[in-house]
N, C-alpha and C positions, 0 to 999 in steps of 0.2 A: 513586638516580642524582643527585638534587639535592645530597645531602650530599657525594658524591664529587666532583661538578662544582665546588661552592663551595670545597671543600678544595683541589682542584687549582689553581683560579684564584688563591686568596688566600695560599697558603703561599709564603713568600718564598724560603727556601733548600731547595727540593726537590731530591732526588737526580736523577740524569740521566734516569731513566725518567719520573718525574713531571714534570720540566721539559719534556721532549720532548712529553708528552701535553698539557701546558698550552699550549705553543707551537702545536701542531697545532690545538687548539681555537680559539685566538685567530686563527690563520691562516684557519681556516674562516669565522670571523666577518668578517674583512677581505675575503676572496674574494667574499662576498655583498654586504657593505656598500659597497665601492668603486663598483661599477656601479649599485647600487640608488640610492645618494645622488646619483650623477651624473644619473640620470633625474629625481629629485625636484628638485634645484636647477637643472636645465637647463630642464625642461618644466612641472612642476607649481607650483613656487615659485621662479621664475627669480631668480638672483643676478647681481651685476654681473660676475663673472668665473668661468669654469670652464676646466678644462684636461684634456681627455680623455687626452692622452699621459701626464701624470703619474699619472692614475688607472689606466691600463692597466699602467704600470710597477709601481704598487702591487699590482695584481691578480697580476702575474707573481711578485712577491716572496712574496705570500701563498700562491700555489699551490705554490711551492717549500717553504713551511713546512708544508704538509699532510703532507710526508714526513719531518718532523722526527724521528720515531721511528727512522728508518734512519741518522741522522747520528751520527757519533762525538761524544764529549763536546767535543773540540776544535773540530770544524766547527760543532757546535750553538752554541757560545759566539760564534763568529765570525758566523754567520748572524744570531743574535739581536741582536748589536750593530748590524749593518748594517740589519736589518729595522726595529728599533725607532727607529733614527736617522732613517730615511727616512719611515716611515709616520706616526709620532706627532709629533715636534717639527718635522721638515722640512716635510712636506706640510701639516700644519695651520697652521704659522706662515706659510708662503708664501701659502696661500689666505686666511688672516686678513688679511694686509697687502694682497694684491692685491684683496680685496673691501673695502678701506678700513675695516677694523675693524668690520664689520657685526655686529649682535647674534648672528646665527646662527653666524658663524665665531668670535666671541669665546667663546661657550659651547662650541662644538666643540673649540677649542684647549684650554680648561680641562679638558674631559672627557678629552682626549688625554693631558694631563699627569697627571691622576689615575691613568689606566691605566698610564702609563709608570712612575710611582713606586710602583706595587705590586710591581714587580720589585726586585731587589737594589739598594740605594741607590747603590753605586759604579757599577754598570752603567747605571742610570737617569741618573745625573749625566753620565757620558760621552756617552750617547746624546743627552741634552738639549743639551749644549754643541756636539756635532758637528752635530746636526740644525738647531739654531737658527742657528748660524753659517753653515751652507750655505744656509739659507733666506734669510738677510739678503743673502748674496752673489748669490743668484738674483734677488732683488727688485731689487738694484742693476743687474744685467745687463738686467733688463726695463725699466729706466728709471724705476722707482718708488722709488728710494733715498731721495728727499726725504721720502716719507711715513713712513719709519721713525722720524723725529724728531717726528712730529705728536703732539699731546696724546692723541688717540684711541688711539694705539698705546702711548705711554709710560705712560698711566694704568693699563694692564693689567698692567704688570710687577710692581708691589707685590702685586697679587692673586695672580699666578702664583707669585711667590717665597714668599708666605705659605702657599699651598697646598702647595708642595714642602716647606717647613720643617715644616708640620703633619703631613704624611704621614710624613716621616722620623722625627719625634719619636714618632709613634704606633707605628711599626715598632720603634724602639729600645725604647720602653716595653713593647711586647708581648714582646720578647726578654728584657728584664730581669725582667718578671713571670714568664715561663716559667722562667728560671734560679732566681728566688727560690722558685718552687713546687717545682722539682727539689731545691734545697738543703733546703727545709723537709721535703719528703718523705723525703729521705735522712737528715736528722737525726732525724725521727720514727721512721723504720724502725730506725735505730741504737739509739735510746733504748728502743724496745719490745724489741728483741732483747736488749739488756743487762739489762733488767728481767726478762725471761723466764729468762735463764740462771741467776740465783741460785736461784729455787725449783726449777728442774729439777735443778740440782746437789744440792740438799738431798734431793729425792725419790730420786735415784739413790743417794745415800749411805745413806738409810734402807733402801732395798731391799737393798743389800749387807749392812747390819747384820742385817736380818731373815733373810737367807740363812744368816748365821753362827749365828743363834739357833735356826733351825728344827730342826736335829738334836736339840737339847736339849729343845725344847718339844713335839715331835711325840709324841702318844700312840698314834696309829694309823698304820700304814704306808700304808694305802690312801688316807688323806687327804693324804698328802704330795705325791703326783703332781700333782693339780689345783692345789694351792697353789704348787708350784714353777713350773707352767706360767703361772699368773697373774703371778707375780713376773717371769718371763722376758719376758712381754708388756709389763709396765710398764717394765722396763729397756730393751727394744727401742724403745718409743715415746719414752722420754727421750732415747736416743741419736739417734733419728731427728730429734727436735726440735732437738737440739744441732747436728746437721749443717745443718739448715735455717737455723738462726740464723747459722751461719758463712756460708752462701750470701747471706743478707740483708745481713749486715755487709759482705761483699765487694762486693756490688752497690752498696750505699750509698756506700762509700768510692770506688768507681770513678767516680761522678758528678762529683766535683770534682777528680780527679787528672789529671796530664798523660798523655794517651793516646798520644803519639808512640812508635813502636817503639824499643826499646833493646837487644834481644837477638835472637839467631838460635835458633829453636825447632824441635823435631821434632814434627810433627803426631801421629805414632804415640805418642810419649811423653806428649804432652798429653792425648790421648784416654784412654790407659791410666790416667793420673793422675786424670782426672775420674771414670772408672768405679770407681776404688778409693775415692774419697771421697764418691761420691753416696750419699745415704741411701735405698737401696732398701727397700721395705716388706717384702720377703721374697725367698726364692730364686726364686719363680715370676716376680716382676717382673724380677729380675736376668736370668733366663733368656730373657725376652722381648726383650732387647737383644743384638744380635750386631754384630760388627765385621768388615768385609771390607777387608783391606789389599791393594790392588792394587799400590801402591808408596808407600813413605813419602816425605815431602818436607820441606824446610826452608823456613821463612818468617821474616820480620822482625816482631817483636811484643814483647809483655811477657807473661811466664808467668801472672801473676795475672789480667791482663785476658783472656787466652785462656781461662782457667778460667771466668771470668764468662760469656763467650760460650757455651762448650760446656755449662756447667751449665744455663744458661737454655734452650738448644735441647733438651737432654735432658729437662729438667723439662717443657717444653711438649709434647714428643712423648709422654711417659708420661701426662700429663694427657689428651691427645687419645684415647689408646687406653682410658684409664680411663672417660672420658665415653661412648665408643662401646661399651664392654663387649666389645671384641674388638680384635685387631690385634697387630702387633709393631713394633719399632724396629730399623732397620738403619743402621749408620754405615759409610760407604764412604770410605776414604782413597785417593784416586786421584792419585798424584803422577807418573804416566807421561805425562800430557797436557802439551801446550805451556804451558797455564795450569793448574797443579795445583789440585785442588779437594777439598773435604770435603763430603759429602752426609749429611744427617740425613733419613731416610725413615721415616715412620710410616704405618701402614695403619689409622688410627683414624677420627675423625669428619670430618677434612678441614676446609677453610675455604671458606665461601661466596664465590662469584665477586665479589659486590659489596663484600665485606669485605676482599678480598685487597689492594687498593691502600692500605688504612689501617693494616695490622697493624704497620708499623714506625714509626708516628707516636707521639710521646710522649702519655701519659695515655689512649691508646686501648686498651681491653681488650674482648675478646669471648670468651664472654659478659660482660655488664657487670660482674658480681661476680668475674670471674676475674682477680684480681691488681690491681696498681697501674697497669699500662700503661707501665712504664718499661723492662721487660726487653728486648724486641726493639728498641726505640728505642736503648737503650744499646749493644746488639750492633751495630747499624748505625753508630752514631757511632764505636765503636772500630774497626770494619772500615774505615771511610772514613779514619780517621787512619793506618791502615796501608797505604793505597792498595789495599785489598782490596775485594771486592764481595760483598754478601749479597743474595740474592733468594729468592723462594718460588714454587713451582709447586704448585697444589693442585686437587683435585676434591672437592667436598663429599660427605661420607658415604663416601669412598673412600680418599684418601691426602693427605699433605702432604709436599713435598720442599723442605727448606731447603738452598740451595747457597751455599757460600763459596768464592770464587775468589781466589787469591793471586798478586800480581805476582812475576815472576821476571826476572833472577836476584836473589838476596838481596844487598843492598848490602854491600860489603866491610867497611864500618866497624862492622858488628854482629858482635861476637865470639860464638862459640858459648858457651852456658852450660855450666858444669862439671857 
Protein backbone atom coordinates (compact mmCIF):
# COMPACT_ATOMS: atom_id res chain seq x y z
CA UNK A 1 0.00 0.00 0.00
CA UNK A 2 2.81 2.41 0.87
CA UNK A 3 4.58 1.80 -2.46
CA UNK A 4 1.34 2.30 -4.40
CA UNK A 5 0.45 5.46 -2.45
CA UNK A 6 3.88 7.08 -2.89
CA UNK A 7 3.98 6.18 -6.57
CA UNK A 8 0.53 7.67 -7.12
CA UNK A 9 1.39 10.90 -5.27
CA UNK A 10 4.77 11.55 -6.86
CA UNK A 11 4.35 10.45 -10.48
CA UNK A 12 4.12 13.63 -12.54
CA UNK A 13 2.48 12.50 -15.78
CA UNK A 14 0.15 9.76 -14.69
CA UNK A 15 -2.62 8.54 -17.01
CA UNK A 16 -6.21 9.59 -16.33
CA UNK A 17 -6.95 6.73 -13.92
CA UNK A 18 -3.85 7.34 -11.78
CA UNK A 19 -4.33 11.11 -11.83
CA UNK A 20 -7.94 10.73 -10.68
CA UNK A 21 -6.83 8.48 -7.82
CA UNK A 22 -4.13 10.94 -6.85
CA UNK A 23 -6.61 13.86 -6.87
CA UNK A 24 -9.11 11.88 -4.78
CA UNK A 25 -6.47 11.10 -2.15
CA UNK A 26 -5.32 14.73 -1.92
CA UNK A 27 -8.98 15.83 -1.76
CA UNK A 28 -9.49 13.48 1.19
CA UNK A 29 -6.50 15.07 2.94
CA UNK A 30 -7.90 18.55 2.27
CA UNK A 31 -11.39 17.60 3.48
CA UNK A 32 -9.96 16.62 6.86
CA UNK A 33 -7.19 19.23 7.13
CA UNK A 34 -9.27 22.35 6.38
CA UNK A 35 -11.61 22.08 9.43
CA UNK A 36 -8.95 20.45 11.62
CA UNK A 37 -6.49 23.32 11.21
CA UNK A 38 -9.27 25.84 11.69
CA UNK A 39 -9.75 24.38 15.17
CA UNK A 40 -6.00 24.39 15.83
CA UNK A 41 -5.38 27.99 14.73
CA UNK A 42 -8.63 29.33 16.19
CA UNK A 43 -8.73 27.68 19.63
CA UNK A 44 -5.51 25.82 20.51
CA UNK A 45 -2.86 28.07 18.93
CA UNK A 46 -4.78 31.25 18.06
CA UNK A 47 -3.57 33.23 15.04
CA UNK A 48 -4.19 36.86 14.22
CA UNK A 49 -6.65 36.11 11.42
CA UNK A 50 -8.95 33.20 10.49
CA UNK A 51 -11.73 32.90 7.91
CA UNK A 52 -14.30 30.13 8.29
CA UNK A 53 -16.01 30.98 4.99
CA UNK A 54 -12.84 30.45 2.97
CA UNK A 55 -12.19 27.17 4.76
CA UNK A 56 -15.72 25.87 4.17
CA UNK A 57 -15.39 26.78 0.50
CA UNK A 58 -12.16 24.78 0.40
CA UNK A 59 -13.88 21.84 2.08
CA UNK A 60 -16.61 21.94 -0.57
CA UNK A 61 -14.03 21.90 -3.35
CA UNK A 62 -12.22 18.98 -1.72
CA UNK A 63 -15.45 17.01 -1.22
CA UNK A 64 -16.11 17.34 -4.96
CA UNK A 65 -12.60 15.99 -5.59
CA UNK A 66 -13.45 12.79 -3.72
CA UNK A 67 -15.45 11.80 -6.82
CA UNK A 68 -12.60 12.55 -9.24
CA UNK A 69 -12.63 8.97 -10.56
CA UNK A 70 -16.06 9.69 -12.07
CA UNK A 71 -14.83 12.79 -13.95
CA UNK A 72 -14.00 12.67 -17.62
CA UNK A 73 -10.44 13.62 -18.55
CA UNK A 74 -11.64 17.05 -19.71
CA UNK A 75 -13.56 17.86 -16.51
CA UNK A 76 -10.81 16.44 -14.33
CA UNK A 77 -8.26 18.85 -15.84
CA UNK A 78 -10.64 21.80 -15.34
CA UNK A 79 -11.40 20.81 -11.77
CA UNK A 80 -7.73 20.30 -11.01
CA UNK A 81 -6.75 23.78 -12.23
CA UNK A 82 -9.54 25.40 -10.21
CA UNK A 83 -8.93 23.37 -7.05
CA UNK A 84 -5.16 23.81 -7.08
CA UNK A 85 -5.46 27.55 -7.75
CA UNK A 86 -7.86 28.07 -4.85
CA UNK A 87 -6.55 25.73 -2.18
CA UNK A 88 -2.78 26.07 -2.55
CA UNK A 89 -1.63 29.50 -3.81
CA UNK A 90 -4.83 31.52 -3.21
CA UNK A 91 -5.82 30.33 0.27
CA UNK A 92 -2.30 30.03 1.66
CA UNK A 93 -1.11 33.36 0.18
CA UNK A 94 -4.22 35.20 1.40
CA UNK A 95 -3.89 33.77 4.92
CA UNK A 96 -0.13 34.45 4.92
CA UNK A 97 -0.63 38.15 4.17
CA UNK A 98 -3.67 38.58 6.43
CA UNK A 99 -1.65 37.07 9.29
CA UNK A 100 1.12 39.61 8.56
CA UNK A 101 3.66 37.00 7.38
CA UNK A 102 3.65 35.01 10.61
CA UNK A 103 6.05 32.08 10.84
CA UNK A 104 3.20 29.55 10.87
CA UNK A 105 1.75 30.82 7.60
CA UNK A 106 5.17 31.37 6.00
CA UNK A 107 5.92 27.69 6.47
CA UNK A 108 2.40 26.67 5.43
CA UNK A 109 2.64 28.65 2.20
CA UNK A 110 6.02 27.11 1.39
CA UNK A 111 4.64 23.59 1.94
CA UNK A 112 1.68 24.45 -0.27
CA UNK A 113 4.02 25.47 -3.09
CA UNK A 114 6.02 22.25 -2.72
CA UNK A 115 2.81 20.20 -3.06
CA UNK A 116 1.65 22.31 -6.00
CA UNK A 117 4.85 21.87 -8.01
CA UNK A 118 4.78 18.12 -7.68
CA UNK A 119 2.10 18.35 -10.36
CA UNK A 120 2.92 18.98 -14.00
CA UNK A 121 5.02 22.13 -14.21
CA UNK A 122 2.80 23.90 -16.75
CA UNK A 123 -0.35 23.24 -14.70
CA UNK A 124 1.40 24.27 -11.46
CA UNK A 125 2.64 27.56 -12.97
CA UNK A 126 -0.85 28.45 -14.21
CA UNK A 127 -2.38 27.66 -10.82
CA UNK A 128 0.36 29.63 -9.04
CA UNK A 129 -0.16 32.75 -11.15
CA UNK A 130 -3.97 32.57 -10.98
CA UNK A 131 -4.12 31.83 -7.25
CA UNK A 132 -1.45 34.31 -6.20
CA UNK A 133 -2.98 37.08 -8.33
CA UNK A 134 -6.44 36.42 -6.91
CA UNK A 135 -5.05 36.42 -3.36
CA UNK A 136 -3.38 39.81 -3.87
CA UNK A 137 -6.65 41.26 -5.18
CA UNK A 138 -8.55 39.81 -2.21
CA UNK A 139 -6.03 41.34 0.20
CA UNK A 140 -6.45 44.72 -1.45
CA UNK A 141 -10.25 44.42 -1.17
CA UNK A 142 -9.81 43.67 2.54
CA UNK A 143 -7.87 46.92 2.93
CA UNK A 144 -4.53 45.25 3.60
CA UNK A 145 -2.96 46.02 0.22
CA UNK A 146 -0.22 48.12 1.76
CA UNK A 147 1.19 45.11 3.59
CA UNK A 148 1.95 43.39 0.26
CA UNK A 149 4.97 45.66 -0.15
CA UNK A 150 6.28 45.16 3.38
CA UNK A 151 9.71 43.60 3.90
CA UNK A 152 8.22 40.59 5.71
CA UNK A 153 6.27 39.65 2.56
CA UNK A 154 8.82 40.59 -0.11
CA UNK A 155 11.66 38.67 1.53
CA UNK A 156 9.67 35.44 1.12
CA UNK A 157 9.53 35.78 -2.67
CA UNK A 158 13.16 34.74 -3.38
CA UNK A 159 12.66 31.67 -1.17
CA UNK A 160 9.46 30.74 -3.00
CA UNK A 161 10.93 31.26 -6.45
CA UNK A 162 14.03 29.26 -5.58
CA UNK A 163 11.81 26.42 -4.31
CA UNK A 164 9.77 26.47 -7.53
CA UNK A 165 12.92 26.52 -9.69
CA UNK A 166 14.55 23.69 -7.72
CA UNK A 167 11.45 21.47 -7.92
CA UNK A 168 11.11 22.13 -11.65
CA UNK A 169 14.76 21.29 -12.29
CA UNK A 170 14.49 18.10 -10.23
CA UNK A 171 11.46 16.99 -12.27
CA UNK A 172 13.19 17.78 -15.56
CA UNK A 173 16.32 15.97 -14.35
CA UNK A 174 14.23 12.95 -13.40
CA UNK A 175 12.65 12.83 -16.86
CA UNK A 176 16.02 13.22 -18.57
CA UNK A 177 17.46 10.43 -16.42
CA UNK A 178 14.52 8.19 -17.32
CA UNK A 179 14.95 8.92 -21.04
CA UNK A 180 18.69 8.22 -20.80
CA UNK A 181 17.97 4.97 -19.01
CA UNK A 182 15.47 4.01 -21.69
CA UNK A 183 17.89 4.89 -24.47
CA UNK A 184 20.68 2.95 -22.77
CA UNK A 185 18.44 -0.03 -22.24
CA UNK A 186 17.32 0.07 -25.86
CA UNK A 187 20.91 0.36 -27.10
CA UNK A 188 22.05 -2.48 -24.85
CA UNK A 189 19.15 -4.65 -25.95
CA UNK A 190 19.94 -3.96 -29.58
CA UNK A 191 23.64 -4.72 -29.13
CA UNK A 192 22.97 -8.01 -27.35
CA UNK A 193 20.46 -9.01 -30.00
CA UNK A 194 22.93 -8.27 -32.80
CA UNK A 195 25.69 -10.17 -31.00
CA UNK A 196 23.43 -13.21 -30.56
CA UNK A 197 22.35 -13.28 -34.18
CA UNK A 198 25.81 -14.17 -35.60
CA UNK A 199 26.45 -17.35 -33.55
CA UNK A 200 22.84 -18.46 -34.00
CA UNK A 201 23.18 -18.12 -37.76
CA UNK A 202 26.37 -20.16 -37.60
CA UNK A 203 24.67 -22.89 -35.55
CA UNK A 204 21.78 -23.09 -38.00
CA UNK A 205 24.17 -23.30 -40.95
CA UNK A 206 26.06 -26.15 -39.29
CA UNK A 207 22.81 -28.01 -38.59
CA UNK A 208 21.86 -27.75 -42.25
CA UNK A 209 25.31 -29.10 -43.23
CA UNK A 210 25.01 -32.01 -40.80
CA UNK A 211 21.62 -32.89 -42.23
CA UNK A 212 23.14 -33.11 -45.71
CA UNK A 213 25.97 -35.33 -44.48
CA UNK A 214 23.89 -37.68 -42.32
CA UNK A 215 22.76 -39.99 -45.14
CA UNK A 216 26.41 -40.56 -46.07
CA UNK A 217 27.68 -41.09 -42.51
CA UNK A 218 24.87 -43.14 -41.03
CA UNK A 219 25.86 -46.75 -40.52
CA UNK A 220 22.74 -47.88 -38.71
CA UNK A 221 19.22 -46.88 -39.69
CA UNK A 222 17.92 -47.11 -36.11
CA UNK A 223 20.39 -44.44 -34.95
CA UNK A 224 19.20 -41.98 -37.58
CA UNK A 225 15.79 -41.16 -36.05
CA UNK A 226 16.92 -39.81 -32.64
CA UNK A 227 19.77 -37.92 -34.32
CA UNK A 228 17.33 -36.31 -36.76
CA UNK A 229 15.02 -35.39 -33.85
CA UNK A 230 17.91 -33.77 -31.97
CA UNK A 231 18.88 -31.72 -35.01
CA UNK A 232 15.26 -30.68 -35.50
CA UNK A 233 15.08 -29.46 -31.90
CA UNK A 234 18.29 -27.49 -32.32
CA UNK A 235 17.02 -25.91 -35.51
CA UNK A 236 13.69 -25.04 -33.89
CA UNK A 237 15.39 -23.40 -30.90
CA UNK A 238 17.63 -21.37 -33.21
CA UNK A 239 14.64 -20.10 -35.19
CA UNK A 240 12.79 -19.36 -31.97
CA UNK A 241 15.71 -17.23 -30.75
CA UNK A 242 15.92 -15.46 -34.11
CA UNK A 243 12.25 -14.47 -33.79
CA UNK A 244 12.76 -13.28 -30.22
CA UNK A 245 15.71 -11.18 -31.34
CA UNK A 246 13.46 -9.58 -33.95
CA UNK A 247 10.97 -8.75 -31.19
CA UNK A 248 13.69 -7.26 -28.96
CA UNK A 249 15.07 -5.13 -31.80
CA UNK A 250 11.58 -3.92 -32.73
CA UNK A 251 10.84 -2.92 -29.12
CA UNK A 252 14.25 -1.24 -28.76
CA UNK A 253 13.78 0.83 -31.93
CA UNK A 254 10.26 1.86 -30.88
CA UNK A 255 11.58 3.59 -27.73
CA UNK A 256 13.09 6.47 -29.72
CA UNK A 257 10.84 6.70 -32.78
CA UNK A 258 7.90 8.97 -33.59
CA UNK A 259 4.79 7.28 -32.19
CA UNK A 260 2.12 9.39 -33.90
CA UNK A 261 -0.31 7.46 -36.16
CA UNK A 262 0.35 7.58 -39.89
CA UNK A 263 -1.72 4.70 -41.34
CA UNK A 264 -5.16 3.15 -41.26
CA UNK A 265 -4.84 -0.46 -40.13
CA UNK A 266 -7.13 -3.47 -39.94
CA UNK A 267 -7.09 -5.09 -36.52
CA UNK A 268 -7.80 -8.54 -37.93
CA UNK A 269 -4.88 -8.25 -40.36
CA UNK A 270 -2.56 -7.11 -37.57
CA UNK A 271 -3.56 -9.97 -35.26
CA UNK A 272 -3.10 -12.54 -38.04
CA UNK A 273 0.30 -11.03 -38.89
CA UNK A 274 1.46 -11.29 -35.27
CA UNK A 275 0.26 -14.88 -34.91
CA UNK A 276 2.21 -15.83 -38.04
CA UNK A 277 5.46 -14.31 -36.85
CA UNK A 278 5.30 -15.19 -33.15
CA UNK A 279 7.86 -17.88 -32.22
CA UNK A 280 5.57 -20.45 -30.61
CA UNK A 281 7.46 -23.26 -28.85
CA UNK A 282 5.34 -25.88 -30.59
CA UNK A 283 1.93 -26.87 -31.89
CA UNK A 284 0.56 -27.26 -28.35
CA UNK A 285 1.36 -23.64 -27.46
CA UNK A 286 -0.03 -22.40 -30.77
CA UNK A 287 -3.25 -24.34 -30.17
CA UNK A 288 -3.65 -22.63 -26.79
CA UNK A 289 -4.25 -19.30 -28.58
CA UNK A 290 -7.64 -18.71 -30.22
CA UNK A 291 -9.04 -15.69 -32.04
CA UNK A 292 -12.70 -14.65 -31.79
CA UNK A 293 -13.64 -12.15 -34.52
CA UNK A 294 -16.94 -10.50 -33.64
CA UNK A 295 -16.32 -7.69 -36.11
CA UNK A 296 -13.15 -6.34 -37.67
CA UNK A 297 -12.43 -2.59 -37.38
CA UNK A 298 -10.06 0.05 -38.70
CA UNK A 299 -7.90 2.28 -36.54
CA UNK A 300 -5.19 4.92 -36.96
CA UNK A 301 -1.70 3.78 -36.04
CA UNK A 302 1.59 2.40 -37.38
CA UNK A 303 1.89 -1.24 -38.42
CA UNK A 304 5.29 -1.88 -36.80
CA UNK A 305 4.26 -0.24 -33.54
CA UNK A 306 1.01 -2.21 -33.52
CA UNK A 307 3.11 -5.35 -33.87
CA UNK A 308 5.11 -4.25 -30.82
CA UNK A 309 1.90 -3.91 -28.76
CA UNK A 310 0.38 -7.20 -29.87
CA UNK A 311 3.61 -9.18 -29.55
CA UNK A 312 4.18 -7.90 -26.02
CA UNK A 313 0.62 -8.70 -24.95
CA UNK A 314 0.76 -12.17 -26.51
CA UNK A 315 4.15 -12.89 -24.97
CA UNK A 316 2.97 -11.81 -21.50
CA UNK A 317 -0.19 -13.93 -21.81
CA UNK A 318 1.78 -17.02 -22.81
CA UNK A 319 4.24 -16.41 -19.97
CA UNK A 320 1.31 -16.23 -17.56
CA UNK A 321 -0.14 -19.60 -18.54
CA UNK A 322 3.36 -21.09 -18.55
CA UNK A 323 3.99 -19.93 -14.95
CA UNK A 324 0.55 -21.18 -13.88
CA UNK A 325 0.99 -24.49 -15.66
CA UNK A 326 -2.52 -24.19 -17.08
CA UNK A 327 -4.82 -21.94 -19.08
CA UNK A 328 -5.48 -20.63 -22.56
CA UNK A 329 -5.21 -17.31 -24.42
CA UNK A 330 -8.22 -15.83 -26.18
CA UNK A 331 -8.00 -12.80 -28.48
CA UNK A 332 -11.31 -11.03 -29.14
CA UNK A 333 -11.67 -8.47 -31.96
CA UNK A 334 -14.86 -6.56 -31.15
CA UNK A 335 -15.46 -3.82 -33.69
CA UNK A 336 -19.26 -3.83 -33.40
CA UNK A 337 -19.22 -1.62 -30.31
CA UNK A 338 -19.44 2.21 -30.41
CA UNK A 339 -15.86 2.15 -29.12
CA UNK A 340 -14.18 -0.80 -30.88
CA UNK A 341 -11.82 -2.81 -28.78
CA UNK A 342 -9.35 -5.67 -28.72
CA UNK A 343 -9.18 -8.04 -25.75
CA UNK A 344 -6.31 -10.32 -24.72
CA UNK A 345 -7.65 -12.81 -22.17
CA UNK A 346 -5.48 -15.40 -20.48
CA UNK A 347 -6.56 -17.82 -17.75
CA UNK A 348 -3.09 -18.16 -16.28
CA UNK A 349 -1.68 -16.87 -13.00
CA UNK A 350 -3.39 -13.45 -13.08
CA UNK A 351 -2.05 -10.30 -11.41
CA UNK A 352 -2.23 -9.46 -7.71
CA UNK A 353 -4.53 -6.56 -6.87
CA UNK A 354 -1.76 -4.48 -5.26
CA UNK A 355 0.46 -4.96 -8.36
CA UNK A 356 -2.19 -4.01 -10.90
CA UNK A 357 -1.76 -0.18 -10.68
CA UNK A 358 1.99 -0.52 -11.37
CA UNK A 359 2.19 -2.88 -14.35
CA UNK A 360 2.22 -0.10 -16.96
CA UNK A 361 5.04 1.84 -15.30
CA UNK A 362 8.52 1.89 -16.83
CA UNK A 363 11.11 -0.46 -15.35
CA UNK A 364 8.50 -2.22 -13.21
CA UNK A 365 8.41 -5.98 -13.71
CA UNK A 366 6.70 -8.71 -11.76
CA UNK A 367 8.09 -11.14 -10.86
CA UNK A 368 11.28 -9.08 -10.44
CA UNK A 369 13.33 -11.17 -12.89
CA UNK A 370 10.54 -11.19 -15.48
CA UNK A 371 11.94 -8.91 -18.21
CA UNK A 372 13.18 -5.31 -18.38
CA UNK A 373 9.92 -3.61 -17.40
CA UNK A 374 9.54 -1.57 -20.59
CA UNK A 375 7.10 -3.75 -22.55
CA UNK A 376 3.74 -2.69 -21.10
CA UNK A 377 4.97 0.87 -20.50
CA UNK A 378 5.83 1.11 -24.19
CA UNK A 379 2.42 -0.33 -25.11
CA UNK A 380 0.70 2.37 -23.06
CA UNK A 381 2.89 5.11 -24.52
CA UNK A 382 2.07 4.02 -28.08
CA UNK A 383 -1.65 3.69 -27.30
CA UNK A 384 -1.79 7.19 -25.82
CA UNK A 385 -0.05 8.60 -28.91
CA UNK A 386 -2.89 7.07 -30.95
CA UNK A 387 -5.54 8.52 -28.60
CA UNK A 388 -6.35 4.93 -27.65
CA UNK A 389 -6.70 3.45 -24.18
CA UNK A 390 -5.15 0.34 -22.65
CA UNK A 391 -6.12 -1.09 -19.28
CA UNK A 392 -6.10 -4.35 -17.40
CA UNK A 393 -8.68 -6.23 -15.33
CA UNK A 394 -7.35 -9.20 -13.41
CA UNK A 395 -7.95 -11.69 -10.63
CA UNK A 396 -4.93 -13.38 -9.10
CA UNK A 397 -4.58 -17.10 -9.88
CA UNK A 398 -7.56 -16.85 -12.25
CA UNK A 399 -7.29 -14.53 -15.27
CA UNK A 400 -5.96 -11.30 -16.77
CA UNK A 401 -7.78 -9.26 -19.42
CA UNK A 402 -5.94 -6.53 -21.33
CA UNK A 403 -8.39 -4.19 -23.07
CA UNK A 404 -7.41 -1.84 -25.90
CA UNK A 405 -10.06 0.70 -26.95
CA UNK A 406 -9.64 2.77 -30.10
CA UNK A 407 -11.18 6.15 -30.99
CA UNK A 408 -13.61 6.37 -33.89
CA UNK A 409 -14.01 7.47 -36.61
CA UNK A 410 -10.56 7.10 -38.13
CA UNK A 411 -9.25 10.54 -39.25
CA UNK A 412 -9.64 10.98 -43.01
CA UNK A 413 -6.01 12.02 -43.48
CA UNK A 414 -4.79 8.47 -42.85
CA UNK A 415 -4.80 6.53 -46.06
CA UNK A 416 -5.30 2.77 -45.90
CA UNK A 417 -2.13 0.74 -46.35
CA UNK A 418 -1.81 -1.30 -49.50
